[in-house]
C-alpha positions as CSV (number, residue, x, y, z in Angstrom):
1,M,-0.1,-0.3,-0.2
2,A,3.0,2.1,0.7
3,N,4.3,1.7,-2.7
4,T,0.8,2.7,-4.4
5,K,0.7,6.0,-2.1
6,R,4.8,7.2,-3.3
7,K,3.8,6.0,-6.9
8,S,0.0,8.6,-6.6
9,D,2.3,11.1,-5.0
10,W,5.0,11.4,-7.8
11,Y,2.8,10.7,-11.0
12,S,-0.1,13.3,-9.6
13,K,3.1,15.4,-9.1
14,V,4.2,14.7,-13.1
15,V,1.5,15.3,-14.4
16,N,0.3,18.5,-12.4
17,H,3.6,20.1,-14.3
18,L,2.7,18.4,-17.9
19,L,-0.8,20.1,-17.4
20,N,0.2,23.1,-16.4
21,Y,3.3,23.3,-18.6
22,Q,1.9,26.2,-21.1
23,E,0.4,27.8,-18.2
24,Y,3.5,28.5,-16.4
25,K,5.0,29.0,-19.5
26,Q,2.7,32.3,-19.9
27,R,3.4,33.2,-16.2
28,I,7.0,32.9,-16.5
29,E,6.5,36.1,-19.7
30,I,4.3,37.9,-17.5
31,L,6.5,37.6,-14.3
32,K,9.5,38.8,-16.8
33,Y,7.8,41.8,-18.2
34,K,6.8,42.9,-14.8
35,L,9.7,42.1,-13.6
36,D,11.4,44.3,-16.0
37,N,9.6,47.3,-15.6
38,K,10.0,47.1,-11.9
39,L,13.5,47.4,-12.5
40,E,13.1,49.9,-14.8
41,T,10.8,51.9,-12.3
42,S,13.0,51.8,-9.6
43,A,16.1,53.0,-11.7
44,Y,13.6,56.6,-12.3
45,S,11.8,56.9,-9.2
46,C,14.8,57.3,-7.0
47,S,15.9,60.8,-7.2
48,P,18.7,62.1,-4.9
49,G,18.4,65.5,-3.7
50,G,16.4,67.4,-0.8
51,S,13.0,66.3,0.1
52,S,10.5,66.6,3.4
53,K,10.5,63.9,6.0
54,T,7.4,62.7,4.8
55,N,8.7,62.1,1.5
56,D,11.8,60.2,2.8
57,I,9.7,57.9,4.7
58,F,7.0,57.5,1.7
59,D,10.7,56.4,-0.5
60,S,11.5,53.9,2.4
61,T,7.9,52.5,2.4
62,F,7.7,52.4,-1.4
63,E,10.8,51.4,-1.9
64,K,10.3,48.0,0.8
65,V,6.7,47.3,-0.7
66,I,9.2,47.5,-4.5
67,D,11.4,45.1,-2.7
68,R,9.2,42.6,-0.9
69,L,7.4,42.5,-4.8
70,E,10.3,42.0,-6.8
71,S,10.9,39.2,-4.1
72,D,8.1,37.2,-4.5
73,E,7.8,37.7,-7.8
74,A,11.4,36.6,-8.3
75,K,11.1,33.6,-6.6
76,E,7.9,32.5,-8.6
77,F,9.9,33.5,-11.7
78,R,12.3,30.8,-10.7
79,E,10.6,28.4,-9.4
80,K,8.2,27.9,-12.7
81,S,11.4,29.1,-14.6
82,D,13.0,25.6,-13.4
83,I,9.9,23.5,-13.5
84,V,9.6,24.1,-17.2
85,N,13.2,23.5,-17.6
86,M,13.6,20.2,-16.4
87,I,10.3,19.6,-18.1
88,D,12.0,20.5,-21.3
89,I,14.9,18.4,-20.4
90,A,13.1,15.1,-19.6
91,L,10.8,15.8,-22.6
92,N,14.3,15.3,-24.4
93,G,14.8,11.9,-22.9
94,L,11.5,10.6,-24.3
95,D,11.7,8.2,-27.4
96,S,9.2,9.5,-30.2
97,L,6.4,7.2,-29.3
98,E,6.6,8.3,-25.3
99,E,6.9,12.0,-26.5
100,Y,4.1,12.1,-29.1
101,V,1.9,10.7,-26.1
102,I,2.8,13.5,-23.5
103,K,2.8,15.9,-25.7
104,R,-1.3,15.3,-27.0
105,K,-2.2,14.4,-23.5
106,Y,-0.9,17.0,-21.4
107,I,1.7,19.8,-23.4
108,T,-1.0,20.9,-25.6
109,G,-2.9,23.2,-23.4
110,R,-6.1,21.3,-24.4
111,N,-8.1,19.2,-22.6
112,I,-8.1,16.1,-24.7
113,S,-9.1,12.5,-24.1
114,D,-7.3,9.2,-23.6
115,V,-9.8,8.0,-26.6
116,E,-9.0,11.1,-29.4
117,I,-5.0,10.1,-28.8
118,Y,-5.8,6.0,-28.9
119,S,-7.8,6.1,-32.1
120,D,-6.2,8.9,-33.8
121,L,-4.7,7.5,-37.0
122,D,-1.6,8.8,-36.6
123,F,-0.9,6.8,-33.0
124,G,-1.6,3.4,-35.1
125,Y,-1.5,1.3,-32.1
126,S,-3.9,-0.5,-29.4
127,R,-5.8,1.6,-26.4
128,Q,-3.6,-0.8,-24.1
129,K,-0.4,-0.1,-26.0
130,Y,-1.4,3.5,-24.9
131,Y,-1.7,3.5,-21.5
132,D,1.2,1.3,-21.1
133,V,3.1,3.9,-23.1
134,K,1.7,6.4,-21.4
135,D,2.4,5.8,-17.9
136,E,5.9,4.6,-18.9
137,A,6.7,7.9,-20.0
138,I,5.5,9.4,-16.9
139,A,7.7,6.8,-15.0
140,K,10.3,8.6,-17.2
141,I,9.6,11.5,-16.7
142,A,9.5,11.4,-12.2
143,R,13.1,9.2,-13.1
144,I,15.0,12.2,-14.6
145,L,12.9,14.3,-12.5
146,G,14.3,12.5,-9.2
147,Y,11.0,12.2,-7.8
148,V,11.1,8.6,-7.8
């Protein structure tokens, strides 16, 4: 039973990453854009000179808020970038049939049913072969990612 639980943990983790792959890639682009803009904005907003005590407090608070937002967004950027890069590397470790199944099932960003894939003439194998290939490909990705 413990073995089954462990399998379901890593299996679910891999499937979750694969299902979210396209969304992660888009989120990375948004975070990159936001972080780049914040760097440009903060470079222009810090101006030396004589300002009143109230402005000094505001500037200090503003800088802390910006630093916090940048660190949260930078952390999310790094985490999602790492996942996308690791998935890309793992996909390169699959054979062509495994890659076909995983990309059709998970990477397209569409919710494609299993029957659509194994009934597709491009697949050309049985239903059982499809499930064997899919399960082996997910297990291989989990091994490449170090989840098992």
